C-alpha positions, -999 to 999 in steps of 0.1 A, spaced: -715 -334 -604 -748 -352 -596 -747 -383 -574 -772 -410 -565 -773 -437 -538 -765 -473 -547 -795 -496 -546 -818 -490 -517 -789 -479 -494 -773 -446 -487 -738 -450 -503 -736 -423 -530 -718 -425 -563 -712 -396 -587 -725 -401 -622 -689 -403 -634 -665 -425 -614 -627 -427 -618 -613 -462 -624 -578 -465 -610 -566 -496 -628 -543 -474 -650 -527 -460 -618 -515 -496 -612 -494 -493 -644 -520 -511 -666 -500 -521 -697 -474 -493 -692 -459 -473 -664 -474 -442 -648 -453 -421 -625 -464 -413 -590 -467 -377 -599 -490 -384 -629 -511 -407 -607 -516 -380 -581 -523 -354 -609 -550 -377 -623 -568 -380 -590 -565 -342 -585 -580 -335 -619 -608 -359 -613 -615 -342 -580 -614 -307 -596 -639 -320 -622 -664 -330 -595 -657 -367 -594 -662 -381 -559 -663 -419 -566 -630 -438 -570 -626 -475 -578 -596 -497 -573 -586 -534 -566 -557 -554 -552 -554 -570 -586 -544 -536 -602 -506 -535 -602 -503 -560 -573 -516 -533 -549 -499 -503 -566 -532 -488 -576 -546 -490 -540 -514 -474 -526 -514 -446 -551 -551 -439 -548 -549 -438 -510 -519 -415 -511 -537 -391 -536 -568 -390 -515 -551 -388 -481 -556 -350 -476 -592 -351 -490 -621 -349 -465 -631 -386 -460 -668 -379 -459 -667 -362 -493 -658 -392 -515 -668 -428 -520 -642 -455 -525 -646 -490 -538 -622 -519 -539 -626 -556 -545 -622 -590 -530 -614 -625 -544 -577 -622 -551 -552 -622 -522 -516 -610 -528 -490 -634 -515 -453 -623 -515 -430 -642 -537 -398 -657 -522 -379 -643 -551 -392 -614 -571 -381 -619 -607 -396 -605 -639 -427 -584 -643 -464 -587 -641 -471 -579 -677 -486 -614 -683 -515 -601 -661 -514 -567 -678 -494 -546 -653 -460 -531 -658 -448 -537 -622 -422 -560 -607 -436 -595 -599 -432 -591 -561 -464 -610 -553 -486 -637 -567 -524 -636 -569 -542 -663 -550 -579 -668 -557 -598 -669 -524 -636 -664 -521 -638 -678 -486 -652 -658 -458 -617 -655 -442 -603 -645 -476 -628 -617 -479 -619 -603 -445 -581 -607 -450 -584 -590 -484 -602 -560 -470 -578 -557 -441 -549 -556 -466 -566 -531 -488 -573 -508 -459 -536 -510 -451 -525 -502 -486 -551 -474 -489 -542 -461 -455 -580 -457 -447 -602 -468 -419 -632 -480 -441 -642 -491 -475 -674 -477 -489 -681 -504 -516 -667 -539 -517 -672 -559 -549 -667 -596 -555 -641 -594 -583 -643 -618 -613 -657 -649 -597 -661 -665 -631 -646 -699 -621 -656 -696 -584 -694 -689 -585 -705 -714 -559 -679 -703 -533 -685 -667 -540 -723 -673 -534 -720 -695 -504 -690 -680 -486 -678 -646 -499 -712 -631 -503 -724 -639 -468 -692 -625 -454 -698 -592 -473 -734 -591 -462 -722 -595 -425 -696 -567 -430 -723 -545 -444 -746 -552 -415 -717 -544 -391 -711 -511 -409 -676 -521 -419 -685 -515 -456 -713 -493 -468 -724 -512 -499 -716 -546 -515 -717 -559 -550 -701 -579 -578 -678 -567 -606 -673 -587 -638 -667 -585 -675 -698 -606 -682 -735 -600 -676 -748 -635 -669 -733 -643 -635 -741 -609 -620 -777 -614 -631 -777 -646 -609 -763 -626 -580 -790 -600 -584 -817 -626 -583 -803 -647 -555 -787 -622 -531 -792 -588 -516 -763 -569 -532 -765 -532 -537 -746 -529 -570 -731 -545 -600 -700 -531 -617 -704 -543 -653 -674 -538 -675 -677 -537 -713 -711 -552 -716 -733 -521 -719 -719 -498 -746 -727 -485 -780 -711 -516 -794 -721 -542 -769 -755 -544 -752 -754 -579 -737 -761 -564 -703 -796 -555 -716 -806 -591 -722 -811 -600 -685 -790 -581 -661 -802 -546 -664 -839 -555 -664 -836 -577 -633 -814 -550 -616 -841 -524 -622 -868 -547 -610 -849 -555 -577 -836 -520 -571 -799 -529 -577 -777 -502 -591 -754 -508 -621 -721 -490 -625 -711 -493 -661 -674 -496 -669 -656 -500 -702 -679 -477 -722 -651 -472 -747 -646 -510 -750 -609 -506 -741 -603 -479 -768 -623 -485 -800 -650 -460 -790 -625 -434 -778 -606 -434 -811 -621 -456 -838 -595 -467 -864 -579 -498 -878 -557 -514 -851 -577 -500 -822 -585 -523 -793 -618 -539 -784 -619 -559 -751 -581 -555 -749 -574 -572 -782 -572 -558 -818 -607 -550 -829 -621 -570 -858 -625 -550 -891 -663 -553 -888 -663 -536 -854 -640 -509 -866 -664 -502 -894 -693 -500 -870 -675 -477 -847 -666 -454 -876 -702 -453 -886 -712 -444 -850 -686 -416 -851 -699 -403 -884 -735 -400 -870 -722 -382 -839 -702 -358 -860 -733 -349 -880 -748 -338 -847 -717 -320 -835 -712 -345 -807 -679 -363 -800 -682 -401 -801 -667 -402 -766 -695 -380 -753 -722 -402 -768 -705 -433 -755 -703 -419 -719 -740 -407 -720 -755 -438 -736 -757 -461 -705 -778 -435 -686 -808 -444 -708 -814 -474 -686 -829 -466 -652 -807 -492 -634 -775 -473 -643 -762 -451 -615 -727 -442 -627 -703 -447 -655 -667 -456 -646 -638 -445 -667 -602 -455 -662 -577 -426 -666 -539 -426 -666 -534 -388 -668 -549 -356 -656 -558 -348 -692 -578 -381 -696 -597 -375 -664 -606 -339 -673 -616 -350 -708 -640 -376 -695 -657 -351 -672 -659 -326 -701 -674 -352 -724 -701 -361 -699 -712 -325 -698 -719 -323 -735 -756 -324 -744 -765 -353 -767 -796 -345 -787 -825 -370 -789 -822 -369 -827 -787 -385 -825 -801 -416 -809 -830 -417 -833 -806 -416 -862 -785 -444 -848 -817 -465 -845 -829 -456 -880 -795 -467 -894 -795 -500 -875 -765 -490 -854 -787 -494 -823 -817 -517 -819 -850 -498 -819 -859 -511 -784 -826 -501 -767 -833 -474 -741 -816 -441 -747 -812 -410 -725 -834 -380 -729 -817 -348 -739 -826 -330 -708 -809 -356 -686 
């Protein structure tokens, strides 16, 4: 699988990255065996970039990912995790964490912390859970309500860690495009992990973020290309941004699927390939909770999507005429 360095640095990412939020029991449990099998299937498919965070399952995702990668040659893969939420043990662990989306016991509480000390403490804890000696990419995680502290304290701490060689690359990961665009303009980050805002159904990332990222040589890793399910399996009741999709979006997704079917291309394949039409995009990140899902994502990415498919989507108004689309030979 092809890889490219992030930004102007040397930290490589494969064009498909494995998102490990599901391995933290996102919405429903995953067994340890299935978590390991998912990582194994991704590795077999050529994926060498893996993303996790303390937030995912109160550290469970990091522990499982570290265990699954333990016997892999460290120099052969790139691992990213995130800072901004510290995990503080609860005096009494009662109930579960489903209010935050994870089917795990509520053994810890999340504490927002974008201070310089918080960044270092977070990475130290992540290294312990991952059982690794270094992090390749460190992202500021969802600083929506903490922008000023993230800019004035957390970012300089990450920049110093990068200069020290403790991390290879730094960036910001969010479900919005506006604040990451500010970080691209005002800092020297290597990458943006943009979730759900550059897909066949939502191109808000194209308004400002992607152009300024391309201009400044910042790489974008695109997550959420299926918009949490609707573009993987369009039907009434499917989810969009983790809520039931409105009827109008379901209709649009079904129209996208119909055009793809006329060209003999699964909608999943078109959804995965679409972001690569923009020169700032370095990788597409897909969360998988099973070996079958990981293998399917890799298979879909290998399917050739003809130029005529994108042309038809534009002619039908399903994509704006000025949206960049990948060339068939990509």
